[in-house]
N, C-alpha and C positions, 0 to 999 in steps of 0.2 A: 589333738593326739597324733603322734606320729607313728606311721605304719612300720612294724617290724621288717627289715630287709628280709628275713627268711620268707616272711608271708606275701611281701612283694614279690618275690622271684618266682613264688608257687602261683601267685594271679597270672605273672606275665607268662609262665610255663604254659599255664591252663589256655590263655589266650591263642598262644601261638598253636597248641595243639588242636584246639577248636578252628582257627583260621587256616591252618594246613589241611585239615579234615574237609573242609569246604573249597579249598583252593583246587586249582587245575581242573575244573570241571569244563569250562568254557573250551579250552583247547581239545579237551577228550572228545567233545561234544561235537566240535568241527571235524575233527579226525574221525570220529565214527559215520558221521553224516558224508563226509568226501568233499565238502565244499565249505566256504566261508559263506556268511551272510551279511551282508553289508548294506547300512543304511545311509541312502543319498539324497541330494536334490531333486524335487522332480523335473526341474529344466532350469539350469543356470550355465550359461555358456562359459566354456573355460574351466568350468568346475566339475560340470556335471550334466551331461546331456546324453540324449539316445538318438543314435543316427538313424537313417533310412534304413539301413541293413540289420537294425536291431541291436548292434554293439555299443556300449555304453564308452563314453570318453570323457576325459578331464582331468582336473588335477586333483580332485578327492576321490575320483573312480582310480586313479594309479597308484594312490595310496594303499587301497584296498588289495589291488594286484599286487603290490608289493608284498602285503602280509599273504595273501595266498602263495607266492613265490618261495617267502621264507619258510612256510608250513610245508608244502607239497612239492616244490621246485616245478610248479605250474601257476603262471599267472592266470590263468582262465578258469581255476576251480574256485570261482566265486560267485554267487547270485546278488546282483543289485536290486534292491527294494527302494523303490523312490516315495518320498513322504513330504507333504507340505509341512509347514513350520509347527502347526499345532498338533501334529501326529507324531513327530519324530520321537519325542521323549517318552511316549506311552510304548512305543514299538520298541525300544531300549530296555524299559524298565519290565516289560513282560517277557523278554526273553526271545521274540519273534526275531531280532536281529544279533549279532554277536558284538558289532562296531557301529557306531553311528560316525560317518565321515562326511558330514554335510553343513559346511561352511557355518559351524556352530561356536558362538564365543564362551570361552571360559568365563565364567563368573562365580562370586562367592555361594550365590543361591543356589546354583546347579551343583556345585561341588560339594556344599555343605547339607543341603536341604533335600535335593532331590536326590543324592546319594549315588552320583556318578563318579568316576574316576577319569581324568583327562590324561591324554599323552601329551607329547611335547608340541609346543606351538609351531605349527607348520605353515602358518600364513598370519603376517601382521596386518592388521586391516584397521579402518577408521570408518565411521558413519559419517556421511556427507550429504550433500542435496544436489539436486539436477534441476535446471530450469533453462527456458527460452534464453536465446542470447541477448535479446532486449533486456529482460531482468538480470540476466547471468553478468552483462558488462557493467551493469550498476553495483553488483556485488563482487567484482573480482578485485583480486589484492595479492600480495608477495606470498603466493603458495598457501597451502592449507594450514590453518591454524584453530586453537581451541579457544584463542582469544581475540575475536575478530573486533575491529575497531567499530566503536558505537555508532557512527554514522551509519555503516553498512548493517548492521544489526537493525536498525530502525525500518529500512526496506522492507524486513520480514514481518512487520508487525501486521496482522490480519490476514495474513497468506492462506490459501487453501492448499493444502498439502498431501498427496497421496501416501499412504503408509501400509506396511504388511502387519496385521494383528497376529499376535502369538509369538512375538520377535522382542529381542531386547531393543531393537530399533523404535517401537512404538513407545516404551518407555523412556527410553533416551530423547526423543522428540519432546516428549511432556516434560522432561527435567530441564531440557536446554531453553525452552520457552518461559518456563517457570523461573529458571536461574537469572533471566534476563529480563524479566516483568514484561514479556510481550505477549500477545494474544495470535492464536492461530486456528483454522479449522481443521480438524482432521479427516480425511476421508479413508475409511479402514477397508483392506480387501483380505480375503481369506488366501487368494492365490496371487504369488507375485505376478503371473503372466497377465492377470486381469489388470492388476495395479498398473504396469506400464501401459496396457491397453487404454486404460483410462486416460493416463497422463499423455499420452500420445494424441488423443482426440481434444485435449485441452480442458478436459474437467477438472484439472488441477493445476496450479500455477506452479507447482514444484512437486518433486517426487524424491523420497528419502531411502536410503539403505547404505550399506558398506558400499565405499567408494569402488571396490573392486566390482561390486556387482552393478553399480551405476556405468563403469567404464564398458562391461561387456554387453550390458542392456541397450546402451546408446547405439550401438551398431545396429540394433534390430528395430529402432524406430523408422518412421517413413522418411525422416529428412535429418538424419544424424548430425549433420553440420549446424543445424539450427538451434542445438542445445549444447549447454556446456555443465560442467562439474563447477559449483561454486566453491570459490576459495575459504571455505570453513570446515572444521571438523566439529563433530557433536559429541564424540565419544572415542575410546581405542577399543578397539575390537579384536583381541587377540584368538584366532581360530585354531582349534585342535579336536583332533579325534576323541570320542568319549566312549566309555564302556560303564558297564555296571560294577558297582564297588563289591569288595570281599573276593576277589580272585588277583591275587599277587601274582600267579603265574601270567595270566593273560595281559595284565598290566605291566609286567615287565616286556613282554613281547612288543605289545603296541609301542611301547616306548623306545625299545632300542631298534626298532625296523624304521622308525621316524628320525632317529638321531642318525642312523646309518646313512640314510640319504644324504643328509647334511653333511657327516664326516666325508662320505665318498667324494663329493664335489670337493671339499677342502684338500683331500688328498690327490685330486685330479685324476681319480678311478672312473671311467666310463664304461658303457656296454660295448664300446669299439676298442678300448686297449685293455679291457680286463685281463686276456691270456698273458699279456706281456707284463702286467703288473704282478701278475702271479709269481713271476721269477724275481722280483724285489728282494733286495738283501736289506731293505730299511725294515727294522724290527716292529716299529709301530704299525706301518703297511702290512707287513706279515701277520700280525697278531689280529688286525683288523678283517682279514681276507680268512682266518681261521687257519693259518698254515703253522702258528706256535699258539701253545695254551689252549685252555679249554674253560670259558666263561659260562657258556649257556646252556650245555647239556642238562644243568638241572631245572630249566624251564622249559624243557622240551624242545628245543631247537638244535639244530645240527651246528657245530663250532663254524661252518663255512656258510651260515645263512646269508650273509650279506653277498657272498659271491652269488647266490640264487637269485637274490633280489637285483643285482646290478645286471647280472646277463639279461634277466627277462624283463626288467622295467627301466634300469637306468639309474643313475643319480640325481639329487635333488634338481640341478640346473637342467638335465635332460628332460625331467618331468614339467618343469616350469616353461622350458623354452616350447616344449611340444604344444602345451596347452594355453597358455596366457601370452606368451609373447607374440602370437599373431594377432592377438587383440590388443596389442599396445598396451600393456599392463606393465608399468616400469618394475624392477625389481625394489628398488628404494629401499626401505626397511628390511625386505626380504632378501637383501643380500647377504653374504656370508660377513661375519666379524670383522675379518681382516681386510674387508671391501667396504667397511663404512655401513654395513647392516647389522642386524640384531641375531641372525642366525648363528647357534653356536651347538657344539655338541660336546656332553662331556667326555673324557678319555675313554677310549676303547682298552682298557688294560685292567 
């Protein structure tokens, strides 16, 4: 039986009313508290680490500073709360943190079953493996691939592999070996630092994680030159910030701050040339900088929110170069769409 149009409109109106009533709570809580609560990795070079001076730094950290800048015009009004992989989703669900910016993969289960909303993909990654140079030379090939040659795969059979529990990495590893009808022995760890320590001691032949993490952790090993990243991919890992569902306002904010970092790079607007760009006659740039029209006041931001973000934190390239370039993490898929990468922002209009 078809639902009458009038009844459908009533149901939609009721849903919107209920949603509106429960929305806007996160931003109000943040503003009342006077700071953002951001969940991050406990120690992942390039993405989230705490320096000896007690100051957090990294790619994921700077995204949260960008949010704080957009809201308060102050990137320092944020508290960083570190979590191991198994704890991060509980902290988000319970409301202990406002946003999870912790190299987290956007998956169907996390989106639909866990009840989270994801922001834009800010880093395109993939799961890989690291091994000693002797084994790695036998596994080398023309770049990373999801379809490695059979003779390369056979060298993995029976391998002892270090992996972190409570991550998509663990399940991806199992899927990969089942798919290729190979056996392996997993050695599971709760903490990433314990996993790499065990691998460095030779307790495992290989270690698996996102390639970005393998690259950054490789530099912490006793003899980095004795280890190589194998030329294969176990999965695609789109990393994005996550929040609790049913807060339209907060979802819009975390989305458009992320998109704004990307768009600022495409426009060539940096923290260094921002004042000069404010005099631009380009209508697209003027809209982006809040000099024309008003698109975001209804979600609780000032129209010039990206001016605040760029002035305090920079654009996507500045964040990337500050945190990941020193670790030799190539842009690759994380270049702009017009430079051969996948990063793309919807129009600011």
